[in-house]
Every structure is written in C-alpha cells, then in structure tokens.
C-alpha positions in Angstrom: -19.5 2.7 45.7 -16.0 1.6 44.8 -16.9 0.4 41.3 -18.6 3.8 40.7 -15.5 5.7 41.8 -13.3 3.5 39.6 -15.5 4.2 36.6 -15.6 7.9 37.3 -11.8 8.0 37.6 -11.4 6.1 34.4 -13.7 8.5 32.5 -11.9 11.5 34.0 -8.5 10.1 32.9 -9.8 9.4 29.3 -11.3 12.9 29.2 -8.2 14.7 30.3 -5.8 12.7 28.1 -8.1 13.1 25.2 -7.6 16.9 25.3 -3.9 16.6 24.9 -2.4 17.3 21.4 -1.0 17.4 18.9 -3.8 16.8 16.5 -2.3 16.9 12.9 -5.7 16.0 11.3 -7.9 18.3 13.4 -10.6 20.0 11.5 -10.7 22.7 14.2 -7.5 24.4 12.9 -8.5 25.5 9.4 -5.9 27.2 7.2 -8.0 28.1 4.2 -11.2 30.1 3.7 -13.0 26.9 2.6 -12.0 25.0 5.7 -13.0 28.0 7.8 -16.4 28.0 6.2 -16.8 24.3 7.1 -15.5 25.0 10.6 -18.0 27.9 11.2 -20.9 25.8 9.8 -20.0 22.9 12.1 -19.7 25.1 15.2 -23.0 26.8 14.5 -24.8 23.4 14.2 -22.9 22.2 17.3 -24.2 25.0 19.4 -27.7 24.7 18.1 -27.5 21.0 19.0 -26.2 21.9 22.5 -29.0 24.3 23.0 -31.6 21.6 22.1 -29.8 19.1 24.3 -29.8 21.5 27.3 -33.5 22.3 26.9 -34.5 18.7 26.6 -32.4 17.5 29.5 -33.7 20.4 31.7 -37.3 19.4 30.8 -36.6 15.7 31.6 -35.0 16.5 34.9 -37.8 18.9 35.8 -40.4 16.3 35.0 -38.5 13.6 37.0 -38.5 15.9 40.1 -41.8 17.6 39.8 -43.9 14.4 39.0 -41.9 11.9 41.0 -43.8 9.3 43.1 -44.5 10.5 46.6 -45.9 8.6 49.5 -49.6 9.3 50.0 -49.9 11.2 46.8 -52.8 10.6 44.4 -52.2 8.9 41.1 -51.7 11.5 38.3 -54.7 12.2 36.1 -54.3 10.9 32.6 -54.3 13.7 30.0 -55.0 13.1 26.3 -53.4 15.5 23.9 -52.5 19.2 24.2 -53.0 21.2 21.0 -50.6 24.0 21.9 -47.8 21.7 22.9 -48.2 19.6 19.7 -48.1 22.8 17.6 -45.0 24.0 19.5 -43.0 20.8 19.1 -43.9 20.7 15.4 -42.9 24.3 14.7 -39.8 24.4 16.8 -37.9 21.6 14.9 -39.0 23.2 11.6 -37.5 26.5 12.7 -34.3 24.8 13.8 -34.0 23.0 10.4 -34.4 26.3 8.6 -31.6 27.9 10.7 -29.3 24.9 9.8 -30.4 24.6 6.1 -29.9 28.1 4.9 -26.2 28.5 5.9 -25.5 24.9 4.8 -26.9 25.6 1.3 -24.9 28.9 1.2 -21.6 27.0 1.8 -22.5 24.3 -0.7 -23.3 26.9 -3.4 -20.2 28.9 -2.6 -18.1 25.9 -3.0 -19.9 24.7 -6.2 -19.4 28.0 -7.9 -15.8 28.5 -6.9 -13.8 28.0 -10.1 -11.0 30.5 -10.3 -9.5 30.7 -13.9 -5.9 31.0 -12.5 -6.2 27.9 -10.2 -3.4 25.3 -10.3 -4.9 22.1 -11.8 -4.1 18.9 -9.9 -5.5 15.5 -10.6 -5.7 13.2 -7.5 -6.3 9.6 -8.2 -7.0 7.1 -5.4 -5.6 3.5 -5.7 -5.6 0.6 -3.3 -3.8 1.8 -1.2 -1.8 4.8 -2.4 -2.3 8.3 -3.9 -1.3 9.5 -7.4 -1.0 13.2 -8.0 -0.7 14.7 -11.5 0.0 18.3 -12.5 -1.1 18.5 -16.2 0.2 22.0 -16.8 3.6 21.2 -15.3 4.0 17.7 -16.7 4.6 16.2 -13.2 3.4 12.8 -11.9 4.1 11.9 -8.3 2.7 9.8 -5.5 1.7 10.3 -1.8 3.4 13.8 -1.5 1.1 16.7 -2.6 2.9 20.0 -3.2 0.9 23.2 -3.4 1.8 27.0 -3.6 0.7 29.4 -0.9 -1.8 32.1 -1.9 -2.8 30.5 -5.3 -6.2 28.8 -5.8 -5.9 25.0 -6.3 -8.5 22.9 -8.1 -8.1 19.2 -7.3 -9.9 16.8 -9.7 -10.8 13.7 -7.8 -10.9 10.3 -9.4 -10.5 6.6 -8.5 -8.6 3.8 -10.2 -10.6 1.1 -8.5 -13.0 1.3 -5.6 -14.6 4.3 -3.9 -12.0 6.3 -1.9 -12.5 9.7 -0.1 -9.9 12.5 -0.2 -9.7 14.1 3.2 -7.3 17.0 4.0 -8.9 18.3 7.1 -7.0 21.5 7.7 -7.1 22.6 4.1 -10.4 21.3 2.8 -13.3 19.0 3.5 -13.6 15.4 2.5 -14.9 14.3 -0.9 -15.5 10.9 -2.5 -13.4 9.6 -5.3 -15.6 7.4 -7.6 -14.4 5.4 -10.6 -15.8 7.1 -13.7 -17.0 10.2 -12.0 -15.2 13.6 -11.7 -15.4 15.4 -8.3 -13.4 18.4 -7.3 -12.2 20.5 -4.4 -11.2 24.1 -4.8 -9.4 26.1 -2.1 -6.6 28.6 -1.6 -3.8 27.5 0.9 -3.2 30.4 3.2 -0.3 29.0 5.4 2.9 27.2 4.5 3.7 24.0 6.2 3.1 20.2 6.2 -0.5 18.9 6.5 -1.7 15.3 7.0 -4.2 13.7 4.6 -6.1 10.4 4.8 -8.6 8.3 2.9 -11.9 8.6 4.7 -13.9 5.9 2.9 -13.4 2.3 3.8 -11.7 0.8 0.7 -10.3 -2.5 1.7 -7.7 -4.2 3.9 -5.3 -1.3 4.2 -7.8 1.5 4.2 -6.3 2.8 7.5 -2.8 2.8 5.9 -3.8 5.0 2.9 -2.2 8.3 3.9 -0.5 11.2 2.3 1.1 14.6 3.1 0.4 18.0 1.6 3.3 20.5 1.5 2.3 24.1 1.1 5.3 26.2 -0.2 5.8 29.9 -0.8 5.3 30.7 -4.5 9.0 30.9 -5.3 9.8 27.6 -3.4 6.9 25.8 -5.2 8.3 27.0 -8.6 11.7 25.7 -7.5 10.2 22.3 -6.6 8.4 22.1 -9.9 11.5 23.0 -11.9 13.6 20.4 -9.9 11.0 17.7 -10.4 10.7 18.1 -14.1 14.5 17.7 -14.5 15.8 14.4 -15.8 17.4 12.0 -13.4 21.2 11.7 -13.4 22.5 9.8 -16.4 23.6 6.2 -15.9 27.3 7.0 -16.3 27.1 9.2 -13.2 25.7 6.4 -11.0 27.9 4.6 -8.6 28.7 1.0 -9.1 26.1 0.0 -6.4 23.5 2.3 -7.9 24.1 0.8 -11.4 23.6 -2.6 -9.9 20.3 -1.4 -8.5 19.3 0.0 -11.9 20.0 -3.4 -13.4 17.9 -5.1 -10.8 15.1 -2.6 -11.5 15.2 -3.4 -15.2 15.4 -7.1 -14.8 12.6 -9.1 -16.3 11.5 -11.7 -13.8 9.1 -14.6 -14.1 6.2 -13.9 -14.2 6.9 -10.5 -15.9 4.3 -8.8 -13.7 6.7 -9.3 -10.8 9.3 -7.0 -12.4 9.8 -3.4 -11.2 9.6 -2.0 -14.7 6.2 -3.7 -15.2 4.5 -1.4 -12.7 6.7 1.7 -12.0 7.7 4.6 -14.2 11.1 6.3 -14.1 12.0 8.9 -16.7 14.2 7.4 -19.4 14.1 4.0 -17.8 10.5 2.5 -17.7 6.9 3.5 -18.3 4.9 1.4 -15.9 1.6 2.8 -14.8 0.2 0.2 -12.3 2.3 1.4 -9.4 3.5 4.8 -8.1 5.6 6.9 -10.5 9.1 6.8 -9.0 10.6 9.9 -10.6 12.5 11.7 -7.8 11.3 9.1 -5.3 14.5 9.8 -3.3 13.1 13.3 -2.4 9.7 12.1 -1.1 9.0 12.1 2.6 7.0 8.9 2.7 6.7 5.6 0.9 4.3 2.6 0.9 1.3 4.8 0.3 2.2 7.4 2.9 2.6 4.8 5.6 6.3 4.9 6.5 9.1 7.5 6.3 11.4 7.3 3.2 14.6 6.0 4.8 17.1 3.4 3.6 16.0 1.0 6.3 12.3 1.4 5.6 12.8 1.2 1.9 14.7 -2.1 2.3 12.0 -3.5 4.6 9.4 -2.6 2.0 11.3 -4.2 -0.9 11.9 -7.3 1.3 8.2 -8.0 2.1 5.6 -5.3 1.3 2.6 -7.3 2.7 4.3 -7.6 6.1 4.3 -3.8 6.3 1.0 -3.1 4.5 -1.6 -5.9 4.7 -3.2 -6.6 1.4 -0.6 -4.6 -0.6 -0.9 -5.2 -4.3 2.9 -4.9 -4.6 4.1 -8.6 -4.5 7.2 -10.0 -2.8 9.3 -10.6 -5.9 11.9 -12.6 -4.1 14.8 -10.1 -4.2 18.1 -11.2 -2.7 19.7 -9.0 0.0 22.3 -7.8 -2.4 19.6 -6.8 -4.9 17.7 -5.0 -2.1 20.8 -3.1 -1.0 21.5 -2.1 -4.6 17.9 -1.1 -5.3 17.8 1.0 -2.2 20.9 2.9 -3.4 19.5 3.4 -6.9 16.0 4.5 -5.8 17.4 6.9 -3.2 19.6 8.4 -5.9 16.5 9.4 -7.8 16.4 13.0 -6.5 
C-alpha cells in the first residue's frame, strides 16, 4: 500500500506543479487570427478525442463489471460476429474523420490563400544554430531578434542554409519546416505588442535545443523608428573610444587560418562583408546572442568570445585564441554597434 501512496503523491505533485506558469511558448495563448484558428482546430479535435476516450473507457469498464468471472456462473457462450456492431464501428470512425477533416482543410486553404499585397516581407533563414532575418524592402539584415509591426500583415519566407529546420513561433503562428532549396512561408497579422519566444522545432544537430529567437511586436510608429535606426550607419571610427578602436583592430585582424578571423564570417556596415556568421550591424542593441541562447551582456559576450563551444556545443564559431585584452576590446567595440 505504501508504494502505491508514494506513487500517487508523486503523480499529484507533478500534475500540480505542471499547471504553474509562466509558459512563454504556450500555443494556448494565441495573439493572431492565424494562431487562433490553429488553437480552435486543436481544441475541437481534443474534445472529439476526449469524447471517444470516455465512450471507449465506459464500455471497457462496463464489460469488465458486467461479464466478470463469478463463482458458480456458467462459461459465457462464444458469439461469432455481429453485423450491426461491425457496421456501427465502421461508420462511427468515418463520421469522426469527416468532422475533423472538413475544418482542418478549411484552415489549410485559408492559410494557403492568405497573401495580402501590403504584407511586410521578411526572409527567415535557418542556420546551424542561429536565425538570420532579412527585410528586403527595408534593406535590413539581422540575426536572432525578429521585429514586426502591430496590425500589419507579415509574410515570412522560410529557407534553410544547411539542414532542415522548423520555424516555430507558437503564440503568433504555427510551425513550418525550413528546407534547403525550397520556399515555404507563413502569413499572419500580429495583434498584440510584446515579446514572444521562438524556437527551432525540427532536430537539426548538436545544438538544436539551443536554437532560439525572440520576436518583438511594436506599434507601427515604433517599428518605423526601429527600422530607421537600424539602417543608420554605425559611428565613424574617429568617434570610437581608444578601447573600442582596439576592438575594431582585433575584429579586422587577419589570423591564421584566415577562416578564424572575425571579418571572414561577420558583416559590419563599412567594415566587413562576411556572410557565414550572423550580421553584426547594431549587435549592441540586440537582446540575445549565440543564436538566441544567452542575453546580450558584456559578461556573456566575453564568455562567448572566449570559448563558443563551451556555451553552445557544436557551435560552428571556432575558438580563435583571443587574448583577454583582445576580448575586452572586442566586447567594447561590439557593444558600441548600436
């Protein structure tokens, strides 16, 4: 009896604590019409499934009680086939499938035909293991922070630079695969301002679980202000402090092999044009670094430059052997890019 009570108490504890928030990636708090359609479809299928579960369990329990073995009772007579029951349990699942299929197809077609002409065009590209976001009409390229305007349709073109990833922004939209050489898209209209968590939802290698991003939904005027600020050129070199200028020199330094140099992989307006790693324009303003894994602070940035793989297993950014003085200077320079 004691092991049973212990198990029951453990299950109760897990159940109660599992109901406690917050849940930043909950699909049950939709903030767009697209996410609400998915939520409604899921809840409808859930309650249909619950109804089937209750009926089946009720039937199992009834049979267990009604036909249980009794002392002195005769053995039950074998029965071969029942035409009406066989017809019933063939038709019933077919009816259930129809009730599920029709609204599912309606949501699929509604999404497939949703292509507003005034939608903000965004290209989302999945890399191992970080996110690249491009705004063709604004001339903006950034990483890991996705900025969107409230009340304006957004069309996100989904691609991959390597393996299959899956773009998942649960409170704004569903998940959709990112496949090399294939264009997928998600269209939705953000209804609420705020900060929303995103995640790769397709296993893509060692640091799949560390491939995160944030979406920031701004009021229209605030989004325009962000876009204007982002397209501005960084401060000219003569305005940098002595430490920041040392960081710029370390950033530009050609190391051996050359692929271990900052400028070989990263782009900074007016400084370098690398394309292998995240674009670093205005990196000092971003909320996260290391593919959305850690907050963008001086301490975290220094740790990342010191040993990327220690923070993010499998990171394609190598440890290029920076000295502590170079790390300090690089942190100052990168944080100045605002």
